C-alpha positions in Angstrom: -33.5 -28.4 30.9 -36.7 -26.8 32.3 -38.9 -28.7 29.8 -37.2 -32.0 30.4 -37.9 -31.8 34.2 -41.5 -30.6 33.8 -42.1 -33.6 31.3 -40.5 -36.0 33.8 -42.6 -34.9 36.7 -45.9 -34.9 34.7 -44.9 -38.2 33.1 -44.6 -39.8 36.6 -47.9 -38.4 37.7 -49.7 -39.6 34.6 -48.2 -43.1 34.6 -49.2 -43.5 38.2 -52.8 -42.3 37.7 -53.3 -44.6 34.8 -52.0 -47.6 36.7 -53.9 -46.8 39.9 -57.3 -46.2 38.1 -56.9 -49.6 36.3 -56.3 -51.4 39.6 -59.1 -49.4 41.4 -61.8 -51.0 39.2 -60.6 -54.5 40.3 -59.9 -53.7 43.9 -63.2 -52.0 44.5 -65.3 -55.1 43.9 -63.4 -57.0 46.7 -62.3 -54.3 49.2 -64.3 -53.3 52.3 -65.1 -49.8 53.2 -61.9 -48.0 54.4 -62.3 -44.8 56.4 -61.0 -41.7 54.6 -58.7 -40.8 57.5 -56.7 -44.0 57.0 -54.5 -42.2 54.5 -52.9 -40.4 57.3 -51.6 -43.6 58.8 -49.5 -43.9 55.6 -47.9 -40.4 55.8 -44.5 -39.6 57.1 -42.0 -36.8 57.6 -38.7 -36.7 55.9 -35.7 -34.8 57.3 -32.8 -34.1 54.9 -29.2 -32.7 55.2 -26.4 -32.5 52.7 -24.3 -30.2 50.6 -24.7 -28.5 47.2 -22.6 -26.9 44.5 -24.1 -24.2 42.4 -23.4 -22.5 39.1 -24.5 -18.9 38.9 -23.6 -15.4 37.8 -24.1 -13.6 34.4 -21.7 -11.2 32.4 -23.7 -8.3 31.3 -23.8 -4.6 30.2 -25.5 -2.2 32.5 -26.8 0.9 30.6 -26.5 4.3 32.3 -28.6 7.3 31.2 -26.3 9.7 29.2 -23.3 7.5 29.5 -21.9 4.4 27.7 -22.5 2.2 30.7 -20.5 -0.5 32.5 -19.6 -4.1 31.7 -19.9 -6.6 34.5 -17.8 -9.7 34.2 -18.0 -12.8 36.3 -14.7 -14.3 37.7 -16.4 -16.7 40.2 -19.3 -18.7 38.9 -19.2 -21.7 41.3 -19.6 -22.0 45.0 -20.8 -24.5 47.6 -22.6 -24.7 51.0 -24.6 -27.1 53.0 -28.4 -27.6 52.7 -31.3 -28.9 54.8 -34.8 -30.0 53.8 -38.2 -31.2 55.3 -40.8 -33.1 53.4 -44.2 -34.6 54.0 -45.2 -37.6 52.0 -48.3 -39.8 51.7 -47.7 -43.4 50.5 -49.6 -44.4 47.4 -50.4 -47.7 45.8 -47.9 -50.6 45.7 -47.6 -51.7 42.1 -45.6 -54.8 41.9 -42.0 -53.9 42.9 -42.8 -50.1 42.8 -44.1 -48.1 45.7 -45.4 -44.6 44.9 -45.6 -41.7 47.3 -46.6 -38.1 46.8 -45.8 -35.0 48.9 -44.4 -31.6 49.5 -40.7 -31.0 49.9 -39.1 -27.7 51.0 -35.3 -26.9 51.1 -33.1 -24.2 52.4 -29.9 -23.5 50.4 -27.9 -21.1 52.4 -25.9 -18.3 50.7 -23.3 -18.8 47.9 -21.1 -16.1 46.6 -20.7 -14.6 43.1 -17.8 -12.2 42.3 -16.5 -10.3 39.4 -15.2 -7.0 38.0 -16.7 -3.8 36.8 -15.4 -2.2 33.5 -16.5 1.4 33.8 -17.5 2.9 30.4 -16.3 -0.3 28.9 -12.7 1.0 29.2 -11.4 0.9 32.8 -11.5 -2.1 35.1 -11.4 -0.2 38.3 -13.8 -2.0 40.5 -14.6 -5.4 41.8 -18.0 -6.8 43.1 -19.4 -9.5 45.1 -22.9 -10.6 46.0 -24.7 -13.6 47.8 -27.6 -15.8 46.7 -29.9 -17.8 49.0 -32.6 -20.1 47.9 -35.9 -21.4 49.5 -37.5 -23.8 46.9 -40.7 -25.7 47.7 -41.8 -28.6 45.5 -44.8 -30.9 44.8 -43.0 -34.3 44.4 -43.7 -37.7 43.0 -41.5 -40.4 44.3 -41.0 -44.1 43.4 -39.3 -46.7 45.3 -38.3 -49.9 43.6 -37.0 -53.0 45.3 -33.5 -54.1 44.1 -32.4 -57.8 44.1 -30.9 -57.0 47.5 -34.0 -56.2 49.4 -32.2 -54.1 52.1 -31.3 -51.5 49.5 -34.2 -50.3 47.5 -33.7 -47.7 44.7 -35.6 -44.4 44.9 -36.3 -41.9 42.1 -38.2 -38.6 42.4 -39.1 -35.4 40.5 -40.7 -32.2 41.6 -41.7 -28.7 40.5 -42.6 -25.6 42.4 -41.6 -22.0 43.2 -38.1 -21.0 44.3 -37.8 -17.8 46.5 -34.3 -16.6 45.5 -32.8 -13.8 47.7 -30.1 -11.7 46.0 -28.3 -9.5 48.5 -25.2 -8.0 50.0 -24.0 -6.5 46.8 -20.7 -4.8 47.5 -18.0 -3.1 45.4 -14.4 -2.2 46.2 -11.6 -0.4 44.2 -8.9 -2.3 42.4 -6.8 0.8 41.8 -7.1 2.4 45.3 -8.6 5.6 43.8 -12.0 4.7 42.3 -15.2 5.3 44.2 -17.6 2.3 44.5 -21.1 2.9 43.3 -23.0 0.1 45.1 -25.9 0.9 42.8 -27.9 -2.3 43.5 -30.1 -3.2 46.4 -31.2 -6.7 47.6 -34.2 -8.2 46.0 -36.2 -11.5 46.4 -37.5 -13.0 43.2 -40.0 -15.9 42.9 -38.9 -18.2 40.1 -40.0 -21.5 38.5 -37.9 -24.3 40.0 -37.5 -28.1 39.5 -35.7 -30.9 41.1 -34.9 -34.5 40.3 -33.1 -37.1 42.6 -32.0 -40.6 42.8 -30.9 -42.5 45.7 -30.4 -45.8 47.6 -32.4 -46.6 50.9 -30.5 -48.1 53.7 -33.0 -50.0 55.9 -33.0 -49.6 59.7 -29.8 -47.6 60.1 -31.2 -45.6 63.1 -33.2 -48.2 64.8 -36.4 -48.5 62.7 -35.9 -45.3 60.8 -34.6 -45.9 57.2 -31.8 -43.8 56.0 -31.6 -42.7 52.2 -28.7 -41.1 50.5 -28.2 -40.0 47.0 -27.8 -37.3 44.2 -30.1 -34.4 43.6 -30.2 -31.8 40.9 -31.9 -28.4 41.2 -32.9 -25.9 38.5 -33.4 -22.7 40.5 -34.3 -20.0 37.9 -33.0 -16.5 37.5 -33.1 -13.7 39.9 -32.1 -10.0 39.9 -31.3 -7.0 42.1 -33.3 -3.8 42.6 -31.8 -0.5 41.3 -30.9 2.2 43.8 -31.1 5.0 41.1 -33.1 5.7 38.0 -30.0 6.7 36.1 -29.5 2.8 35.5 -31.6 1.6 32.6 -31.4 -2.0 33.5 -30.4 -4.0 36.5 -28.0 -6.7 37.5 -29.3 -10.3 37.0 -28.0 -13.5 38.6 -28.1 -15.6 35.4 -29.8 -19.1 35.4 -28.8 -20.9 38.6 -28.3 -24.7 38.7 -27.2 -26.8 41.6 -25.8 -30.3 42.1 -26.3 -31.9 45.6 -25.6 -35.0 47.7 -28.4 -35.5 50.3 -29.1 -38.0 53.0 -32.5 -38.2 54.6 -34.3 -39.9 57.5 -37.9 -40.8 57.3 -40.0 -40.8 60.5 
């Protein structure tokens, strides 16, 4: 999936640059000098809000020095929450029915919950655990807007790649039998992972006065994070598994 999203992003960039360079040779003979700062007149902010549904968590074995170790199962892989985003885009060349734009888009995906059980020494299921994940992905984005037969509702498609700052925290254990003592052997940790996103939407013109509203579907590949160990007796640490998210997002462009 990572390879497909990267190929999609660079494919959009390559096709746009080839088209624009071909047109530049023709337009340069006819165009007058344009001040370099004029590009800023074609820039705009994008404010985004929506909800997302994530898939996360990983069953694994934690090795303990001198012992067999513990098995960590996952009983809750899926959770949901709202999200917000902010983007800055610069309009590119209008190639027929397609308007290209380029920019930077950041998102805040608030905490989602993962839960499971701890099988101590691979024999006794005495403990349950929970932890939270929060994501702060930032993307370099290429976006295309294509006019549909109904001019009021253009179709938009975009793809982006960049880092995701994944915060894993609030690891907590509690006994299932009333007698076992929780270890709570993992501490919070922030991991910088490779991330990618792709979205498709419909632009509804002039919903808020002169500001266009765009709503659609977005996919996030958020990478894999992990916790820190609180003790050197643990030979490996707890990982989050590869995290994916599906989202419904609406945005307003200034």
